[in-house]
mmCIF file of the C-alpha atoms, coordinates in Angstrom:
data_MODEL
# 
_entry.id   MODEL 
# 
loop_
_atom_site.group_PDB 
_atom_site.id 
_atom_site.type_symbol 
_atom_site.label_atom_id 
_atom_site.label_alt_id 
_atom_site.label_comp_id 
_atom_site.label_asym_id 
_atom_site.label_entity_id 
_atom_site.label_seq_id 
_atom_site.pdbx_PDB_ins_code 
_atom_site.Cartn_x 
_atom_site.Cartn_y 
_atom_site.Cartn_z 
_atom_site.occupancy 
_atom_site.B_iso_or_equiv 
_atom_site.pdbx_formal_charge 
_atom_site.auth_seq_id 
_atom_site.auth_comp_id 
_atom_site.auth_asym_id 
_atom_site.auth_atom_id 
_atom_site.pdbx_PDB_model_num 
ATOM 1  C CA . MET A 1 1  ? 0.000  0.000  0.000   1.00 0.00 ? 1  MET A CA 1 
ATOM 2  C CA . PRO A 1 2  ? 1.472  3.378  -1.006  1.00 0.00 ? 2  PRO A CA 1 
ATOM 3  C CA . MET A 1 3  ? 2.113  6.069  1.558   1.00 0.00 ? 3  MET A CA 1 
ATOM 4  C CA . ASP A 1 4  ? -0.064 9.186  1.598   1.00 0.00 ? 4  ASP A CA 1 
ATOM 5  C CA . ALA A 1 5  ? 1.605  12.605 1.307   1.00 0.00 ? 5  ALA A CA 1 
ATOM 6  C CA . ARG A 1 6  ? -0.235 13.776 4.437   1.00 0.00 ? 6  ARG A CA 1 
ATOM 7  C CA . ASP A 1 7  ? 1.280  10.890 6.405   1.00 0.00 ? 7  ASP A CA 1 
ATOM 8  C CA . ILE A 1 8  ? 4.779  11.836 5.259   1.00 0.00 ? 8  ILE A CA 1 
ATOM 9  C CA . GLU A 1 9  ? 4.194  15.463 6.227   1.00 0.00 ? 9  GLU A CA 1 
ATOM 10 C CA . SER A 1 10 ? 2.763  14.458 9.629   1.00 0.00 ? 10 SER A CA 1 
ATOM 11 C CA . MET A 1 11 ? 5.724  12.209 10.433  1.00 0.00 ? 11 MET A CA 1 
ATOM 12 C CA . ILE A 1 12 ? 8.231  14.920 9.530   1.00 0.00 ? 12 ILE A CA 1 
ATOM 13 C CA . LYS A 1 13 ? 6.362  17.591 11.531  1.00 0.00 ? 13 LYS A CA 1 
ATOM 14 C CA . ALA A 1 14 ? 6.084  15.268 14.532  1.00 0.00 ? 14 ALA A CA 1 
ATOM 15 C CA . ALA A 1 15 ? 9.866  14.926 14.611  1.00 0.00 ? 15 ALA A CA 1 
ATOM 16 C CA . ILE A 1 16 ? 10.652 18.514 13.519  1.00 0.00 ? 16 ILE A CA 1 
ATOM 17 C CA . PRO A 1 17 ? 7.825  20.658 14.954  1.00 0.00 ? 17 PRO A CA 1 
ATOM 18 C CA . ASP A 1 18 ? 8.993  23.981 13.472  1.00 0.00 ? 18 ASP A CA 1 
ATOM 19 C CA . ALA A 1 19 ? 9.406  22.541 9.963   1.00 0.00 ? 19 ALA A CA 1 
ATOM 20 C CA . GLU A 1 20 ? 7.750  23.995 6.904   1.00 0.00 ? 20 GLU A CA 1 
ATOM 21 C CA . VAL A 1 21 ? 7.053  20.900 4.796   1.00 0.00 ? 21 VAL A CA 1 
ATOM 22 C CA . THR A 1 22 ? 5.977  20.700 1.165   1.00 0.00 ? 22 THR A CA 1 
ATOM 23 C CA . ILE A 1 23 ? 5.302  17.276 -0.349  1.00 0.00 ? 23 ILE A CA 1 
ATOM 24 C CA . ARG A 1 24 ? 4.727  16.592 -4.062  1.00 0.00 ? 24 ARG A CA 1 
ATOM 25 C CA . ASP A 1 25 ? 3.726  13.243 -5.564  1.00 0.00 ? 25 ASP A CA 1 
ATOM 26 C CA . LEU A 1 26 ? 6.079  12.999 -8.544  1.00 0.00 ? 26 LEU A CA 1 
ATOM 27 C CA . ALA A 1 27 ? 4.489  10.073 -10.381 1.00 0.00 ? 27 ALA A CA 1 
ATOM 28 C CA . GLY A 1 28 ? 0.924  10.011 -9.067  1.00 0.00 ? 28 GLY A CA 1 
ATOM 29 C CA . ASP A 1 29 ? 1.521  6.530  -7.679  1.00 0.00 ? 29 ASP A CA 1 
ATOM 30 C CA . GLY A 1 30 ? 2.026  7.306  -3.988  1.00 0.00 ? 30 GLY A CA 1 
ATOM 31 C CA . ASP A 1 31 ? 5.532  5.825  -4.140  1.00 0.00 ? 31 ASP A CA 1 
ATOM 32 C CA . HIS A 1 32 ? 7.662  8.648  -5.554  1.00 0.00 ? 32 HIS A CA 1 
ATOM 33 C CA . TYR A 1 33 ? 7.624  11.963 -3.723  1.00 0.00 ? 33 TYR A CA 1 
ATOM 34 C CA . ALA A 1 34 ? 9.607  15.177 -3.529  1.00 0.00 ? 34 ALA A CA 1 
ATOM 35 C CA . ALA A 1 35 ? 9.829  16.915 -0.169  1.00 0.00 ? 35 ALA A CA 1 
ATOM 36 C CA . THR A 1 36 ? 11.092 20.335 0.780   1.00 0.00 ? 36 THR A CA 1 
ATOM 37 C CA . VAL A 1 37 ? 11.725 20.719 4.497   1.00 0.00 ? 37 VAL A CA 1 
ATOM 38 C CA . ILE A 1 38 ? 12.735 24.079 5.979   1.00 0.00 ? 38 ILE A CA 1 
ATOM 39 C CA . SER A 1 39 ? 13.599 24.256 9.671   1.00 0.00 ? 39 SER A CA 1 
ATOM 40 C CA . GLU A 1 40 ? 15.552 26.521 11.985  1.00 0.00 ? 40 GLU A CA 1 
ATOM 41 C CA . SER A 1 41 ? 16.779 23.348 13.705  1.00 0.00 ? 41 SER A CA 1 
ATOM 42 C CA . PHE A 1 42 ? 18.861 22.649 10.564  1.00 0.00 ? 42 PHE A CA 1 
ATOM 43 C CA . ARG A 1 43 ? 20.961 25.790 11.061  1.00 0.00 ? 43 ARG A CA 1 
ATOM 44 C CA . GLY A 1 44 ? 24.635 24.894 11.486  1.00 0.00 ? 44 GLY A CA 1 
ATOM 45 C CA . LYS A 1 45 ? 24.121 21.330 10.263  1.00 0.00 ? 45 LYS A CA 1 
ATOM 46 C CA . SER A 1 46 ? 25.494 19.937 7.017   1.00 0.00 ? 46 SER A CA 1 
ATOM 47 C CA . ARG A 1 47 ? 23.107 18.980 4.223   1.00 0.00 ? 47 ARG A CA 1 
ATOM 48 C CA . VAL A 1 48 ? 23.811 15.307 4.989   1.00 0.00 ? 48 VAL A CA 1 
ATOM 49 C CA . GLN A 1 49 ? 22.900 15.829 8.660   1.00 0.00 ? 49 GLN A CA 1 
ATOM 50 C CA . GLN A 1 50 ? 19.707 17.643 7.650   1.00 0.00 ? 50 GLN A CA 1 
ATOM 51 C CA . HIS A 1 51 ? 18.691 14.765 5.375   1.00 0.00 ? 51 HIS A CA 1 
ATOM 52 C CA . GLN A 1 52 ? 19.486 12.218 8.086   1.00 0.00 ? 52 GLN A CA 1 
ATOM 53 C CA . ILE A 1 53 ? 17.125 14.036 10.477  1.00 0.00 ? 53 ILE A CA 1 
ATOM 54 C CA . VAL A 1 54 ? 14.320 13.898 7.915   1.00 0.00 ? 54 VAL A CA 1 
ATOM 55 C CA . TYR A 1 55 ? 14.937 10.232 7.073   1.00 0.00 ? 55 TYR A CA 1 
ATOM 56 C CA . GLN A 1 56 ? 14.936 9.363  10.792  1.00 0.00 ? 56 GLN A CA 1 
ATOM 57 C CA . SER A 1 57 ? 11.555 11.077 11.132  1.00 0.00 ? 57 SER A CA 1 
ATOM 58 C CA . LEU A 1 58 ? 10.133 8.627  8.576   1.00 0.00 ? 58 LEU A CA 1 
ATOM 59 C CA . LYS A 1 59 ? 10.819 5.746  10.984  1.00 0.00 ? 59 LYS A CA 1 
ATOM 60 C CA . GLY A 1 60 ? 12.036 3.162  8.509   1.00 0.00 ? 60 GLY A CA 1 
ATOM 61 C CA . GLN A 1 61 ? 9.357  3.743  5.859   1.00 0.00 ? 61 GLN A CA 1 
ATOM 62 C CA . MET A 1 62 ? 11.968 4.548  3.171   1.00 0.00 ? 62 MET A CA 1 
ATOM 63 C CA . GLY A 1 63 ? 12.364 1.576  0.873   1.00 0.00 ? 63 GLY A CA 1 
ATOM 64 C CA . GLY A 1 64 ? 9.162  0.049  2.188   1.00 0.00 ? 64 GLY A CA 1 
ATOM 65 C CA . LEU A 1 65 ? 5.882  1.937  1.958   1.00 0.00 ? 65 LEU A CA 1 
ATOM 66 C CA . LEU A 1 66 ? 7.801  4.930  0.634   1.00 0.00 ? 66 LEU A CA 1 
ATOM 67 C CA . HIS A 1 67 ? 9.833  3.897  -2.399  1.00 0.00 ? 67 HIS A CA 1 
ATOM 68 C CA . ALA A 1 68 ? 11.561 7.177  -3.312  1.00 0.00 ? 68 ALA A CA 1 
ATOM 69 C CA . LEU A 1 69 ? 11.876 10.638 -1.791  1.00 0.00 ? 69 LEU A CA 1 
ATOM 70 C CA . ALA A 1 70 ? 13.694 13.482 -3.537  1.00 0.00 ? 70 ALA A CA 1 
ATOM 71 C CA . LEU A 1 71 ? 14.673 15.667 -0.594  1.00 0.00 ? 71 LEU A CA 1 
ATOM 72 C CA . GLN A 1 72 ? 15.599 19.321 -0.334  1.00 0.00 ? 72 GLN A CA 1 
ATOM 73 C CA . THR A 1 73 ? 16.320 20.832 3.065   1.00 0.00 ? 73 THR A CA 1 
ATOM 74 C CA . GLY A 1 74 ? 17.346 24.222 4.340   1.00 0.00 ? 74 GLY A CA 1 
ATOM 75 C CA . VAL A 1 75 ? 16.971 26.922 6.951   1.00 0.00 ? 75 VAL A CA 1 
ATOM 76 C CA . PRO A 1 76 ? 14.475 29.789 6.840   1.00 0.00 ? 76 PRO A CA 1 
ATOM 77 C CA . THR A 1 77 ? 15.527 32.890 4.930   1.00 0.00 ? 77 THR A CA 1 
ATOM 78 C CA . GLY A 1 78 ? 13.734 36.094 4.188   1.00 0.00 ? 78 GLY A CA 1 
ATOM 79 C CA . PRO A 1 79 ? 12.886 39.455 5.741   1.00 0.00 ? 79 PRO A CA 1 
ATOM 80 C CA . GLY A 1 80 ? 13.342 39.402 9.492   1.00 0.00 ? 80 GLY A CA 1 
ATOM 81 C CA . VAL A 1 81 ? 15.434 36.216 9.459   1.00 0.00 ? 81 VAL A CA 1 
ATOM 82 C CA . PRO A 1 82 ? 19.107 36.646 10.362  1.00 0.00 ? 82 PRO A CA 1 
ATOM 83 C CA . GLY A 1 83 ? 21.102 36.366 7.159   1.00 0.00 ? 83 GLY A CA 1 
ATOM 84 C CA . GLY A 1 84 ? 17.995 36.665 5.012   1.00 0.00 ? 84 GLY A CA 1 
ATOM 85 C CA . PRO A 1 85 ? 17.183 39.325 2.422   1.00 0.00 ? 85 PRO A CA 1 
ATOM 86 C CA . GLY A 1 86 ? 15.744 42.551 3.731   1.00 0.00 ? 86 GLY A CA 1 
ATOM 87 C CA . VAL A 1 87 ? 17.808 42.460 6.917   1.00 0.00 ? 87 VAL A CA 1 
ATOM 88 C CA . PRO A 1 88 ? 20.267 45.344 7.290   1.00 0.00 ? 88 PRO A CA 1 
ATOM 89 C CA . GLY A 1 89 ? 23.794 44.014 7.182   1.00 0.00 ? 89 GLY A CA 1 
ATOM 90 C CA . ALA A 1 90 ? 22.700 40.726 5.635   1.00 0.00 ? 90 ALA A CA 1 
# 
């Protein structure tokens, strides 16, 4: 049985409460998704460490119910965020 995008989002948010999560079903089959996960908790961590945190949140579903996940991670940027655009001295 394929995994629902809402379930993936819920599992990630349960493990990373401040995360902004966007899930896209790439093939329409419930097996191939793309996820973008933005979290302040990723700040100072390498991209590999960020991805490991997300994969751990999926509790072993990768390769089982969830066949493929194209993953992009990062930290928040933007006005009012240190280092983001619109911040004096950024």
